[in-house]
C-alpha positions in Angstrom: 82.2 -59.9 102.7 82.6 -56.7 104.7 79.4 -55.1 106.1 78.2 -51.9 104.6 79.3 -50.0 107.6 82.8 -51.4 107.3 82.8 -50.7 103.6 81.9 -47.0 104.1 84.7 -46.7 106.7 87.2 -48.1 104.3 85.9 -45.8 101.6 86.4 -42.8 103.9 90.0 -43.8 104.5 90.6 -44.3 100.8 89.1 -41.0 99.8 91.2 -39.2 102.4 94.4 -40.9 101.3 93.7 -40.1 97.6 93.0 -36.4 98.6 96.3 -36.2 100.4 98.1 -37.8 97.4 96.6 -35.2 95.1 97.9 -32.4 97.4 101.3 -34.0 97.4 101.1 -34.7 101.2 102.9 -37.9 100.4 103.8 -39.1 103.9 100.3 -38.5 105.2 98.8 -40.3 102.2 101.0 -43.3 102.7 100.2 -43.4 106.4 96.5 -43.2 105.8 96.5 -45.9 103.2 98.6 -48.1 105.5 96.2 -47.7 108.4 93.3 -48.6 106.1 95.0 -51.8 104.9 96.0 -52.8 108.4 92.4 -52.3 109.5 91.6 -55.3 107.3 88.0 -54.4 106.2 88.5 -53.1 102.6 86.4 -54.4 99.7 88.0 -55.8 96.5 88.0 -52.4 94.8 89.2 -50.5 97.8 92.1 -52.9 98.4 93.8 -52.4 95.0 93.2 -48.6 95.1 94.9 -48.4 98.5 97.9 -50.3 97.1 97.9 -47.8 94.2 98.0 -44.8 96.6 100.9 -46.4 98.5 102.7 -47.2 95.2 102.5 -43.6 93.9 103.3 -42.0 97.3 106.5 -44.2 97.7 107.5 -43.5 94.1 107.1 -39.8 94.5 109.2 -39.9 97.7 112.0 -41.7 95.8 111.4 -45.0 97.6 111.7 -47.1 94.4 111.7 -50.6 96.0 108.6 -49.9 98.1 106.9 -48.4 95.1 107.8 -51.5 92.9 106.3 -53.8 95.5 103.0 -51.8 95.8 102.7 -51.5 92.0 103.1 -55.2 91.7 100.2 -55.7 94.2 98.1 -53.1 92.4 98.6 -54.7 89.0 98.0 -58.2 90.2 94.6 -57.1 91.6 93.7 -54.6 88.9 95.7 -55.1 85.6 93.7 -52.2 84.0 95.3 -49.6 86.4 97.3 -47.0 84.5 99.2 -43.9 85.6 98.2 -40.4 84.5 99.6 -39.5 81.1 101.7 -36.7 82.7 103.2 -38.9 85.4 106.8 -38.3 86.2 109.6 -40.8 85.6 109.8 -41.4 89.3 106.4 -43.1 89.0 106.6 -44.6 85.5 109.9 -46.4 86.1 108.7 -48.7 88.9 105.3 -49.0 87.3 106.8 -50.3 84.1 109.2 -52.6 86.0 106.2 -54.0 87.9 104.4 -54.8 84.7 107.5 -56.4 83.3 108.0 -58.6 86.3 104.4 -59.7 86.5 104.4 -60.7 82.9 100.6 -60.7 82.8 100.0 -62.5 86.1 96.6 -61.5 87.4 94.9 -62.9 90.5 92.0 -65.1 89.4 89.9 -67.6 91.4 89.1 -71.1 90.1 86.1 -72.4 92.1 84.8 -75.9 91.9 82.1 -77.6 93.9 81.1 -81.3 94.2 78.8 -83.5 96.3 80.6 -84.7 99.4 77.8 -86.8 100.9 74.1 -86.7 101.4 73.1 -83.0 101.6 76.7 -81.9 101.7 78.9 -80.0 99.2 82.7 -79.5 99.2 83.9 -76.3 97.5 87.6 -75.9 96.5 89.1 -72.5 95.7 92.4 -72.1 93.9 94.1 -68.7 93.6 95.8 -68.5 90.3 98.3 -65.7 89.3 99.0 -64.7 92.9 102.6 -63.7 92.0 102.9 -61.6 95.2 101.6 -64.3 97.6 98.8 -62.0 98.8 96.1 -64.6 99.4 96.1 -66.0 102.9 92.5 -67.2 103.6 89.0 -66.7 102.4 85.3 -67.3 103.2 82.2 -68.8 101.5 78.8 -67.3 102.1 75.5 -69.0 101.2 71.9 -68.3 101.8 70.4 -64.8 102.1 68.9 -62.5 104.7 68.7 -63.9 108.2 69.6 -67.4 106.9 72.9 -66.3 105.4 75.9 -68.2 106.7 79.5 -67.4 106.3 82.1 -70.2 106.5 85.9 -69.9 106.6 87.9 -71.3 103.7 90.8 -73.2 105.3 94.2 -74.2 103.8 96.6 -75.5 103.1 96.1 -74.3 99.5 93.9 -74.9 97.7 91.3 -73.6 100.1 88.4 -75.9 100.9 85.2 -76.0 102.9 82.3 -78.4 103.2 78.8 -76.9 103.6 75.2 -78.1 103.7 73.3 -78.1 100.3 70.6 -80.5 99.3 69.0 -78.7 96.3 70.2 -75.8 94.0 72.2 -73.6 96.3 73.6 -70.1 95.7 76.9 -69.1 97.1 79.8 -66.6 96.8 83.5 -66.8 97.6 86.0 -64.1 98.6 89.7 -64.5 99.3 91.6 -62.1 101.7 95.1 -61.0 102.6 96.9 -61.4 105.9 94.9 -58.4 107.4 91.5 -59.6 106.1 91.2 -57.2 103.1 89.2 -58.6 100.2 91.4 -59.4 97.2 89.2 -61.2 94.7 85.7 -62.7 94.7 83.6 -65.2 92.7 79.9 -64.6 92.7 78.1 -61.7 94.3 74.8 -61.2 96.2 73.1 -60.2 92.9 74.8 -62.8 90.7 75.9 -65.7 92.9 77.5 -69.0 91.9 75.2 -72.0 92.0 75.7 -75.7 92.7 73.2 -78.5 92.4 74.4 -81.7 94.2 71.9 -83.9 92.3 74.0 -83.3 89.1 76.9 -85.1 90.6 76.1 -88.8 90.1 78.7 -91.2 91.3 79.6 -93.8 88.7 81.8 -96.8 89.3 85.3 -96.3 88.0 85.9 -98.3 84.8 87.9 -101.5 85.3 91.4 -101.1 84.0 92.1 -102.8 80.7 94.1 -106.0 81.3 96.9 -107.2 79.1 96.1 -110.1 76.8 98.0 -112.6 78.9 95.8 -111.7 82.0 92.5 -112.4 80.2 90.8 -115.8 80.9 89.4 -116.2 77.3 93.0 -116.5 76.1 93.7 -119.5 78.3 90.2 -120.9 77.7 90.8 -120.9 73.9 94.2 -122.4 74.4 92.8 -125.2 76.6 90.1 -126.0 73.9 92.7 -126.1 71.2 95.1 -128.3 73.2 92.2 -130.7 74.1 91.6 -131.0 70.3 95.3 -131.8 69.8 95.1 -134.4 72.5 92.1 -136.0 70.9 93.8 -136.1 67.5 96.9 -137.9 68.9 94.7 -140.1 71.0 92.8 -141.3 68.0 96.0 -141.9 66.1 97.5 -143.8 69.1 94.4 -146.0 69.3 94.5 -146.8 65.6 98.2 -147.7 65.7 97.7 -149.8 68.8 95.1 -151.9 67.0 97.3 -152.2 63.9 100.2 -153.3 66.1 98.1 -155.9 67.9 96.9 -157.4 64.6 100.5 -157.6 63.3 101.8 -159.3 66.5 99.0 -161.9 66.3 100.1 -162.8 62.8 103.8 -162.9 63.3 104.5 -165.3 60.5 103.2 -162.8 57.9 104.3 -159.6 59.6 107.0 -157.3 58.4 109.4 -156.7 61.3 110.4 -153.2 60.0 106.7 -152.2 59.9 106.1 -153.5 63.4 109.0 -151.4 64.7 107.7 -148.3 62.8 104.2 -148.7 64.2 105.5 -149.2 67.7 107.7 -146.0 67.5 104.7 -144.1 66.1 102.5 -145.4 68.9 104.9 -144.3 71.6 105.2 -140.9 69.9 101.5 -140.4 69.6 101.0 -141.5 73.2 103.6 -138.9 74.4 102.0 -136.1 72.3 98.6 -137.0 73.6 99.5 -136.8 77.3 101.6 -133.7 76.7 98.6 -132.0 75.1 96.4 -133.1 78.0 98.8 -131.7 80.5 99.0 -128.4 78.7 95.2 -128.2 78.4 94.9 -128.7 82.1 97.4 -125.9 82.8 95.5 -123.6 80.4 92.2 -124.4 82.2 93.8 -123.5 85.6 95.2 -120.3 84.2 91.7 -119.4 82.9 90.2 -120.0 86.3 92.9 -117.9 88.1 92.5 -114.9 85.7 88.7 -114.9 85.6 
C-alpha cells in the first residue's frame, strides 16, 4: 500500500490532469497523467482514473489506437466507468470498441491461504480477467501499527508468499503494474482478510481403490474354494482306491470291466485333486502378494 503522503501526491497529479482535460489542454493533461503513472505510487482508485484521463485525451487528439489501449485498461480496472452523455464520437468510438474487446473481462483477485508448516502460512494470489497484462507483482501486508510487515508477492504467476502466522491472522493483498501503481486489492486495513492455520488439518490421502483382481480377498476366497474341490476329489480318490483294492483281492469274482472303470476314475480323481491343490497354492501366493 502507498503511504498517505504518496497517496496525496498522486491525488494532486490526478486532480491537475483532470483539470487540464476539462480545459481541453489535452497534451498537458496526457503528460501529467503519464508522469503520475510513471511515478508508480498511485492507489487503486487513482490508477484507473489516470488511465481514463489518458484515454480521453488521446481520443480527443484523434489518437484512436492509444485511446483504445487506455480505455481497455480503464474498463478492466473499473468496469463502471462511463463517458459523459454528451461525449463526442471521437471518444465514444474507442470506448465502445474497448468494451467490445474486453467482453466483460474485469481484473479480480482470487486469494487462498493454507498452512505451510508450524507457524507458517502460504498465500497464493491469482489475477483473473487481466486481459491487458497489467499485473506484474504484488505485496502482502500483515500486522498493524509498528508491527506491520509488508512482504513481496513473487512470481511466476500465480503470485505466492510464505509468512509467519500461528493464530488467527489479518492480512491484505495488493497487486501492482510495472511501475508499482496499485491495480486491485483484497482486504483493507479496516476490513482485512483473515486466516487461521489451525483450521487446516492435514488428513492422509485416501488409498486409491484397487481393481478386483488386485484385492487379496479374491484370491483368498478362490484358494478356500479350490481347497474344498481338492478335498472332494481326494475323498473320492480314497474311496475308489479302497474299492479297487477289494476287487483285486477277489479276482475270481471281480468284473474286469468294473475294475478298469474304477482304475480310470481313480486316476482322474487323483489328477483333479492335485490340480486343485496346485491352484489353491497359487491363489494363496497371490493373496499374500496383493495384501
